[in-house]
C-alpha positions as CSV (number, residue, x, y, z in Angstrom):
1,X,11.3,67.8,10.7
2,X,12.1,65.1,13.2
3,X,12.3,61.4,13.1
4,X,11.4,59.4,16.2
5,X,13.4,56.2,16.7
6,X,13.0,53.8,19.5
7,X,15.4,50.9,18.6
8,X,18.1,50.6,15.9
9,X,16.2,47.6,14.6
10,X,12.6,46.5,15.0
11,X,11.2,43.0,15.2
12,X,9.0,42.0,12.3
13,X,6.2,41.1,14.8
14,X,5.9,44.8,15.7
15,X,5.4,45.6,12.0
16,X,2.7,43.0,11.9
17,X,1.1,44.4,15.0
18,X,1.1,47.9,13.5
19,X,-0.5,46.6,10.3
20,X,-3.1,44.9,12.3
21,X,-3.8,48.1,14.2
22,X,-4.6,49.7,10.8
23,X,-7.3,47.1,10.1
24,X,-5.4,44.5,8.1
25,X,-4.5,40.9,8.7
26,X,-1.9,40.4,11.5
27,X,-0.2,37.9,9.3
28,X,0.8,39.9,6.2
29,X,1.0,37.7,3.1
30,X,4.0,39.6,1.9
31,X,7.5,38.7,3.2
32,X,9.5,41.6,4.6
33,X,12.6,40.8,2.6
34,X,13.3,44.2,1.1
35,X,16.3,46.0,2.6
36,X,16.7,49.7,3.0
37,X,19.0,49.9,-0.1
38,X,16.7,47.5,-1.9
39,X,13.9,50.0,-1.2
40,X,16.1,52.9,-2.4
41,X,17.0,50.9,-5.5
42,X,13.4,50.3,-6.3
43,X,12.7,54.1,-6.2
44,X,15.9,54.9,-8.1
45,X,15.3,52.5,-10.9
46,X,11.7,53.6,-11.2
47,X,12.9,57.2,-11.3
48,X,15.7,56.1,-13.7
49,X,17.8,59.2,-14.5
50,X,19.3,57.5,-17.5
51,X,15.9,56.7,-19.1
52,X,14.6,60.2,-18.3
53,X,17.7,62.2,-19.5
54,X,18.4,60.1,-22.6
55,X,14.8,60.1,-23.7
56,X,14.2,63.9,-23.4
57,X,17.6,65.5,-23.7
58,X,17.3,66.4,-27.4
59,X,13.9,67.9,-27.0
60,X,14.8,70.0,-24.0
61,X,18.1,71.2,-25.4
62,X,16.4,72.2,-28.6
63,X,13.7,74.2,-26.8
64,X,15.8,76.2,-24.3
65,X,19.4,75.5,-25.0
66,X,21.9,74.6,-22.2
67,X,20.0,76.5,-19.4
68,X,17.5,73.7,-19.5
69,X,19.9,72.0,-17.0
70,X,18.6,74.3,-14.2
71,X,15.1,72.8,-14.5
72,X,16.5,69.6,-12.9
73,X,17.4,71.5,-9.7
74,X,14.1,73.4,-9.6
75,X,12.0,70.3,-10.1
76,X,14.1,68.3,-7.7
77,X,13.5,70.7,-4.9
78,X,9.7,70.8,-5.7
79,X,9.5,67.0,-5.7
80,X,11.5,66.8,-2.5
81,X,8.6,68.7,-0.8
82,X,6.2,66.1,-2.1
83,X,8.5,63.3,-0.9
84,X,8.6,64.5,2.7
85,X,4.8,64.9,2.8
86,X,4.6,61.3,1.5
87,X,7.2,60.2,4.1
88,X,5.0,61.5,6.9
89,X,1.9,59.8,5.4
90,X,3.5,56.4,4.8
91,X,5.0,56.4,8.3
92,X,1.4,56.7,9.6
93,X,-0.1,54.2,7.1
94,X,2.6,51.7,6.0
95,X,0.2,49.7,3.8
96,X,0.8,48.2,0.4
97,X,-0.5,50.2,-2.6
98,X,0.8,53.7,-1.8
99,X,-1.4,56.5,-2.9
100,X,-4.6,54.6,-2.8
101,X,-4.7,53.5,0.9
102,X,-3.1,56.9,1.9
103,X,-5.9,58.8,0.1
104,X,-8.6,56.5,1.5
105,X,-7.4,57.0,5.1
106,X,-6.8,60.7,4.8
107,X,-10.0,61.7,3.0
108,X,-12.4,58.8,2.4
109,X,-13.8,56.1,0.1
110,X,-14.5,58.2,-3.0
111,X,-11.3,60.0,-2.9
112,X,-9.4,56.8,-2.4
113,X,-11.1,55.1,-5.3
114,X,-10.5,58.0,-7.7
115,X,-6.8,58.3,-6.7
116,X,-6.3,54.6,-7.1
117,X,-8.0,54.6,-10.5
118,X,-6.1,57.6,-11.9
119,X,-2.8,56.3,-10.6
120,X,-3.3,52.8,-11.8
121,X,-4.0,54.0,-15.3
122,X,-1.0,56.3,-15.1
123,X,1.3,53.5,-14.1
124,X,0.0,51.2,-16.8
125,X,0.6,53.9,-19.4
126,X,4.0,54.6,-18.0
127,X,5.1,51.0,-18.3
128,X,4.0,51.0,-21.9
129,X,5.8,54.3,-22.6
130,X,9.1,53.2,-21.0
131,X,9.0,49.8,-22.8
132,X,8.2,51.5,-26.1
133,X,11.0,54.0,-25.5
134,X,13.4,51.1,-25.0
135,X,12.7,49.8,-28.5
136,X,15.1,52.0,-30.5
137,X,17.9,51.4,-28.0
138,X,17.5,47.6,-28.1
139,X,17.2,47.6,-31.9
140,X,20.4,49.6,-32.2
141,X,22.1,47.4,-29.7
142,X,21.3,44.1,-31.6
143,X,21.8,45.7,-35.0
144,X,18.2,45.8,-36.1
145,X,16.8,48.5,-38.3
146,X,14.6,50.9,-36.3
147,X,11.0,50.4,-37.4
148,X,7.5,50.2,-35.9
149,X,7.7,46.4,-35.8
150,X,11.1,46.2,-34.2
151,X,10.2,48.8,-31.6
152,X,7.0,46.9,-30.8
153,X,8.9,43.6,-30.5
154,X,11.5,45.1,-28.3
155,X,9.0,46.7,-26.1
156,X,7.0,43.5,-25.6
157,X,10.2,41.6,-24.9
158,X,11.2,44.1,-22.2
159,X,7.7,43.8,-20.6
160,X,7.8,40.0,-20.7
161,X,11.3,39.8,-19.1
162,X,10.3,42.2,-16.4
163,X,7.1,40.2,-15.6
164,X,9.1,37.0,-15.2
165,X,11.5,38.7,-12.9
166,X,8.7,40.2,-10.8
167,X,7.0,36.8,-10.4
168,X,10.2,35.6,-8.7
169,X,9.1,37.4,-5.5
170,X,10.3,40.2,-3.2
171,X,13.8,38.8,-2.8
172,X,14.3,38.7,-6.6
173,X,12.8,42.2,-6.9
174,X,15.2,43.4,-4.2
175,X,18.2,41.9,-6.0
176,X,17.1,43.1,-9.5
177,X,16.5,46.6,-8.2
178,X,20.0,46.8,-6.5
179,X,21.7,45.5,-9.7
180,X,19.8,48.1,-11.7
181,X,20.9,50.8,-9.3
182,X,24.5,49.8,-9.4
183,X,24.5,49.4,-13.2
184,X,22.7,52.6,-13.8
185,X,24.5,54.8,-11.3
186,X,27.9,53.2,-12.2
187,X,27.2,53.7,-15.9
188,X,26.0,57.3,-15.4
189,X,29.2,58.1,-13.4
190,X,31.5,56.3,-15.9
191,X,29.8,57.7,-19.0
192,X,29.6,61.2,-17.6
193,X,33.1,61.2,-16.3
194,X,34.5,60.0,-19.6
195,X,32.6,62.7,-21.5
196,X,33.9,65.4,-19.2
197,X,37.5,64.3,-19.5
198,X,37.7,63.4,-23.2
199,X,34.8,64.9,-25.0
200,X,34.1,68.3,-23.4
201,X,33.7,71.2,-25.9
202,X,32.5,73.9,-23.6
203,X,32.9,75.3,-20.1
204,X,30.2,75.8,-17.4
205,X,29.5,79.3,-18.8
206,X,27.2,77.8,-21.5
207,X,24.7,76.9,-18.8
208,X,23.8,80.6,-18.8
209,X,23.6,81.1,-22.6
210,X,20.6,80.2,-24.7
211,X,22.4,80.1,-28.1
212,X,19.3,81.4,-29.8
213,X,16.8,79.0,-28.3
214,X,13.4,80.4,-27.6
215,X,13.9,83.4,-30.0
216,X,10.7,85.0,-31.2
217,X,8.9,84.3,-27.9
218,X,9.3,84.8,-24.2
219,X,12.3,82.8,-23.1
220,X,10.5,81.8,-19.9
221,X,7.9,80.0,-22.0
222,X,10.7,78.0,-23.8
223,X,12.4,77.2,-20.5
224,X,9.1,76.0,-19.0
225,X,8.6,73.7,-21.9
226,X,12.2,72.4,-21.7
227,X,11.6,71.9,-18.0
228,X,9.4,68.9,-18.8
229,X,12.7,66.9,-18.7
230,X,12.8,67.5,-15.0
231,X,9.0,67.0,-14.5
232,X,9.2,63.7,-16.3
233,X,12.3,62.8,-14.3
234,X,11.4,63.1,-10.7
235,X,8.8,60.6,-9.9
236,X,9.6,57.1,-8.6
237,X,10.2,57.8,-4.9
238,X,6.6,56.9,-4.2
239,X,7.3,53.3,-5.3
240,X,9.2,53.0,-2.0
241,X,5.9,53.2,-0.2
242,X,4.0,50.9,-2.6
243,X,5.9,47.9,-1.1
244,X,5.4,49.0,2.5
245,X,4.4,45.5,3.7
246,X,7.6,44.1,2.3
247,X,10.0,46.4,4.2
248,X,11.0,45.9,7.9
249,X,10.3,48.9,10.0
250,X,8.6,50.8,7.1
251,X,7.7,53.9,9.1
252,X,11.4,54.6,9.6
253,X,12.9,53.0,6.5
254,X,10.6,54.3,3.7
255,X,10.6,58.0,4.4
256,X,14.4,58.0,4.4
257,X,14.5,55.8,1.3
258,X,12.2,58.3,-0.5
259,X,14.5,61.2,0.2
260,X,17.5,59.2,-0.7
261,X,15.9,58.3,-4.0
262,X,15.6,62.1,-4.8
263,X,19.2,62.8,-3.7
264,X,20.9,60.0,-5.6
265,X,18.6,60.1,-8.6
266,X,18.8,63.8,-8.9
267,X,22.6,63.8,-8.7
268,X,22.9,61.1,-11.3
269,X,20.4,62.9,-13.6
270,X,22.2,66.3,-13.3
271,X,25.6,64.7,-13.8
272,X,24.6,62.9,-16.9
273,X,22.8,65.9,-18.3
274,X,25.7,68.2,-17.6
275,X,28.3,65.9,-19.2
276,X,26.1,65.6,-22.3
277,X,25.6,69.4,-22.6
278,X,29.3,70.1,-22.4
279,X,30.0,67.4,-25.0
280,X,27.5,68.6,-27.6
281,X,29.8,70.3,-30.3
282,X,27.1,72.4,-32.0
283,X,24.2,73.7,-30.0
284,X,22.8,75.6,-33.0
285,X,22.4,72.3,-34.9
286,X,20.3,70.8,-32.1
287,X,18.2,74.0,-31.7
288,X,17.5,74.2,-35.4
289,X,16.7,70.5,-35.7
290,X,19.6,69.6,-37.9
291,X,21.1,67.3,-35.2
292,X,18.1,65.2,-34.1
293,X,20.0,62.7,-32.0
294,X,22.7,64.6,-30.0
295,X,22.9,61.9,-27.4
296,X,23.6,59.1,-29.9
297,X,26.1,61.3,-31.8
298,X,27.9,62.3,-28.7
299,X,28.2,58.8,-27.3
300,X,29.3,57.3,-30.7
301,X,31.9,60.0,-31.1
302,X,33.3,59.6,-27.6
303,X,33.2,55.8,-27.2
304,X,33.5,54.5,-30.7
305,X,31.3,51.7,-32.1
306,X,32.3,49.0,-29.5
307,X,32.1,51.4,-26.5
308,X,28.8,52.7,-27.8
309,X,27.4,49.2,-27.7
310,X,28.5,48.8,-24.1
311,X,26.8,52.1,-23.2
312,X,23.7,51.0,-25.0
313,X,23.8,47.7,-22.9
314,X,23.9,49.8,-19.7
315,X,21.0,51.9,-21.0
316,X,19.0,48.7,-21.7
317,X,19.6,47.5,-18.1
318,X,18.2,50.9,-17.0
319,X,15.1,50.5,-19.1
320,X,14.5,47.0,-18.0
321,X,15.0,47.7,-14.3
322,X,12.7,50.7,-14.6
323,X,10.0,48.5,-16.1
324,X,10.5,46.0,-13.3
325,X,10.1,48.6,-10.6
326,X,7.1,50.2,-12.3
327,X,5.4,46.7,-12.6
328,X,6.1,46.0,-8.9
329,X,4.5,49.3,-7.9
330,X,1.5,48.7,-10.2
331,X,0.9,45.2,-9.0
332,X,0.9,46.3,-5.3
333,X,-1.5,49.1,-6.1
334,X,-3.9,46.8,-8.0
335,X,-3.6,44.2,-5.2
336,X,-4.3,46.7,-2.5
337,X,-7.4,48.0,-4.3
338,X,-8.6,44.4,-5.1
339,X,-7.9,43.3,-1.5
340,X,-10.4,46.0,-0.5
341,X,-12.8,44.7,-3.2
342,X,-13.1,47.9,-5.2
343,X,-11.8,46.7,-8.6
344,X,-13.5,44.6,-11.3
345,X,-12.2,41.0,-10.9
346,X,-11.1,41.9,-7.4
347,X,-11.2,38.2,-6.3
348,X,-8.7,37.3,-9.0
349,X,-6.5,40.3,-8.6
350,X,-6.2,39.8,-4.9
351,X,-5.1,36.2,-5.3
352,X,-1.8,35.7,-3.6
353,X,0.9,33.2,-4.4
354,X,1.9,31.5,-1.1
355,X,5.1,30.1,-2.6
356,X,6.4,33.3,-4.2
357,X,4.6,35.8,-1.9
358,X,3.5,38.1,-4.7
359,X,0.0,38.7,-6.3
360,X,0.5,36.9,-9.6
361,X,-2.6,38.1,-11.4
362,X,-2.0,41.7,-10.4
363,X,1.5,41.3,-11.9
364,X,0.1,39.8,-15.1
365,X,-2.2,42.8,-15.3
366,X,0.8,45.0,-15.1
367,X,2.4,43.1,-18.0
368,X,-0.6,42.3,-20.2
369,X,-2.2,45.8,-20.4
370,X,1.1,47.7,-21.2
371,X,2.0,45.0,-23.8
372,X,-1.4,45.4,-25.5
373,X,-0.9,49.2,-25.5
374,X,2.5,48.8,-27.2
375,X,1.1,46.3,-29.7
376,X,-1.8,48.6,-30.4
377,X,0.6,51.3,-31.7
378,X,0.7,49.2,-34.9
379,X,-2.9,49.9,-35.4
380,X,-3.2,53.5,-34.1
381,X,-0.2,55.6,-33.3
382,X,-2.6,58.4,-32.2
383,X,-4.1,56.1,-29.5
384,X,-0.6,55.3,-28.2
385,X,0.2,59.0,-28.1
386,X,-3.0,59.7,-26.2
387,X,-2.3,57.0,-23.6
388,X,1.3,57.9,-23.1
389,X,0.5,61.6,-22.9
390,X,-1.5,60.9,-19.8
391,X,1.4,59.0,-18.1
392,X,3.2,61.9,-16.4
393,X,0.1,64.0,-15.9
394,X,-1.6,61.0,-14.2
395,X,1.5,60.6,-11.9
396,X,1.3,64.2,-10.8
397,X,-2.5,64.0,-10.4
398,X,-2.0,61.0,-8.1
399,X,0.6,62.8,-6.1
400,X,-1.4,65.9,-5.6
401,X,-4.5,64.1,-4.6
402,X,-2.5,62.7,-1.7
403,X,-0.9,66.1,-0.9
404,X,-4.3,67.8,-1.0
405,X,-5.9,65.1,1.2
406,X,-3.0,65.4,3.6
407,X,-3.4,69.2,3.8
408,X,-7.2,68.9,4.3
409,X,-6.7,66.3,7.1
410,X,-4.2,68.5,8.9
411,X,-6.5,71.4,8.8
412,X,-9.3,69.2,10.2
413,X,-7.1,68.0,13.0
414,X,-5.0,65.0,11.8
415,X,-2.0,64.5,14.0
416,X,0.6,62.3,12.2
417,X,1.9,59.7,14.6
418,X,4.4,57.8,12.6
419,X,8.2,57.5,13.1
420,X,8.8,60.4,10.6
421,X,7.0,63.7,11.4
422,X,7.3,67.2,10.0
423,X,6.0,68.8,13.2
424,X,5.4,72.5,12.9
425,X,6.6,72.5,9.3
426,X,3.8,70.2,8.3
427,X,1.3,72.7,7.0
428,X,3.8,75.1,5.3
429,X,5.6,72.2,3.5
430,X,2.2,70.7,2.6
431,X,1.0,74.0,1.0
432,X,4.3,74.4,-0.8
433,X,4.1,70.9,-2.2
434,X,0.6,71.5,-3.4
435,X,1.4,74.7,-5.1
436,X,4.4,73.1,-6.7
437,X,2.4,70.2,-8.0
438,X,-0.4,72.3,-9.5
439,X,2.2,74.5,-11.3
440,X,3.8,71.3,-12.7
441,X,0.5,70.0,-14.0
442,X,-0.3,73.4,-15.6
443,X,3.1,73.3,-17.3
444,X,2.4,69.8,-18.7
445,X,-1.1,70.7,-20.0
446,X,-0.2,74.1,-21.4
447,X,-0.8,74.4,-25.2
448,X,2.5,75.3,-27.0
449,X,2.1,74.6,-30.7
450,X,-1.0,76.5,-32.0
451,X,-0.1,75.7,-35.6
452,X,-0.4,71.9,-34.9
453,X,-4.2,72.0,-34.2
454,X,-6.3,71.8,-31.0
455,X,-6.0,68.0,-30.5
456,X,-2.2,68.1,-30.3
457,X,-2.2,71.2,-28.1
458,X,-4.6,69.8,-25.6
459,X,-3.9,66.1,-25.8
460,X,-2.5,65.9,-22.2
461,X,-5.6,67.7,-20.8
462,X,-8.0,65.6,-23.0
463,X,-6.4,62.4,-21.8
464,X,-6.6,63.5,-18.2
465,X,-10.3,64.6,-18.5
466,X,-11.1,61.3,-20.2
467,X,-9.5,59.1,-17.4
468,X,-11.2,61.1,-14.7
469,X,-14.6,61.0,-16.5
470,X,-14.4,57.3,-16.9
471,X,-13.6,56.9,-13.3
472,X,-16.4,59.1,-12.2
473,X,-18.9,57.3,-14.4
474,X,-17.9,53.9,-13.2
475,X,-18.0,55.1,-9.6
476,X,-21.5,56.4,-10.0
477,X,-22.7,53.3,-11.9
478,X,-21.1,50.4,-9.9
479,X,-20.3,52.2,-6.6
480,X,-17.0,50.3,-6.1
481,X,-16.0,52.7,-3.2
482,X,-18.8,51.2,-1.1
483,X,-17.6,47.7,-1.3
484,X,-15.5,46.1,1.4
485,X,-15.0,47.1,5.0
486,X,-11.4,48.4,4.9
487,X,-10.9,51.5,7.1
488,X,-11.5,54.8,5.5
489,X,-11.5,58.5,6.5
490,X,-10.1,57.7,9.9
491,X,-7.1,60.1,9.9
492,X,-9.4,62.8,11.3
493,X,-11.2,61.1,14.2
494,X,-14.5,63.1,13.8
495,X,-14.7,62.0,10.1
496,X,-14.4,58.3,10.7
497,X,-17.3,56.2,9.5
498,X,-18.2,53.4,12.0
499,X,-17.1,50.0,10.9
500,X,-20.7,48.6,11.3
501,X,-21.9,51.3,8.9
502,X,-19.1,50.3,6.5
503,X,-20.5,46.8,6.3
504,X,-24.0,48.0,5.8
505,X,-22.9,50.2,2.9
506,X,-20.9,47.4,1.4
507,X,-23.9,45.0,1.6
508,X,-26.1,47.5,-0.2
509,X,-23.5,48.0,-2.9
510,X,-23.2,44.3,-3.5
511,X,-27.0,44.0,-3.9
């Protein structure tokens, strides 16, 4: 890998010129007010090690015992491969919206539309799942009894606060993301350090002992299932690229920020996970299901009632900052697609606030839809489960559509020309990232509880097929991919569609 730098700093006008060379307005409506560490913070709080570990620790420990810790390293390496592929793509195409414009430029209109659709649904589902997951923590923090109603109220409140913060603009987003990073990383180090010093019951040897987990079946199967804690943990780095038009010198800054997100987020996740594992007094109780809340029990025992509340407050900051970052990424994706005219209500969703320099209706979409999903759980818990089950799978599908498009473009002659380049390592790393992503999706969709019935076993696959089918039907019916004249399929010179033909196709689609 090599990074090509010309100047330590770059003038914003050069960023505007680069954007104009890619076919977009010379005067970007966004303000380039997001710093490098703000960009890292956005990715970190989206990745949110505290949210991921605290949410899935009990499940993973119960499935595979302490060795589940190693999945965090395995998945971290796999996702780092994806991150460097993304870094090379965003350096070439630093356009707001991330996976949608990347796919559109690397492959074409149809591929871009489908990737944008799949990823938009995944992001909306993820916002709902994170907000819903915050419910029990907020209820406990304020002394409410955990119930469906209290969880719904808490989830909607988190979404509402996040939406208000996002409407404040890029500078507010930058500040909130950095506060979230400092609070979450500081809290992770403080909590983990305290547990290791005062509440440790085991030594590192337990990381190589299953304590009876996975008995009666192949342990690898149990470990793969427990490895979902890592698979659900390591996405968020792509959010750094969603705000490419809000970062000075994005071709240099964003690839580095993506990698830094993996490094810092991965370290924090592993540190928190390790400290919790070594502080669990009885692994057998967790594996048998007797201890259903090992995280809460460990924290309450180690910190006492008052300290436990403080820890919960830090956890809530993590959940809130995670939703803020997810909303920011979602709104930029929706705005990018609407700016190109390929979404329903594109005129509304592409509306831009000149005073706050954000797309307000795209942000409201990223608040209203997840809130409705959370509220809908009162009517149908199965519907909520179906939607949330698609969240992580949709993320990985969106990732791998970019990775596959990048590999195809390379084979057809694409020569990345951004500030960050993989050089001779491009194709090998691209192939490895694709293989890794496919294995991750297979792991997520694999049926594991035959006694629970076919729907439960295949709910992830069913939700994925449903989202793709709806996208294909809409694409065949309304032909949204033919609208607008934004550049497409121009990564490979011979595959580029002339701009005049683009306008003809768009005109036909509108008729």
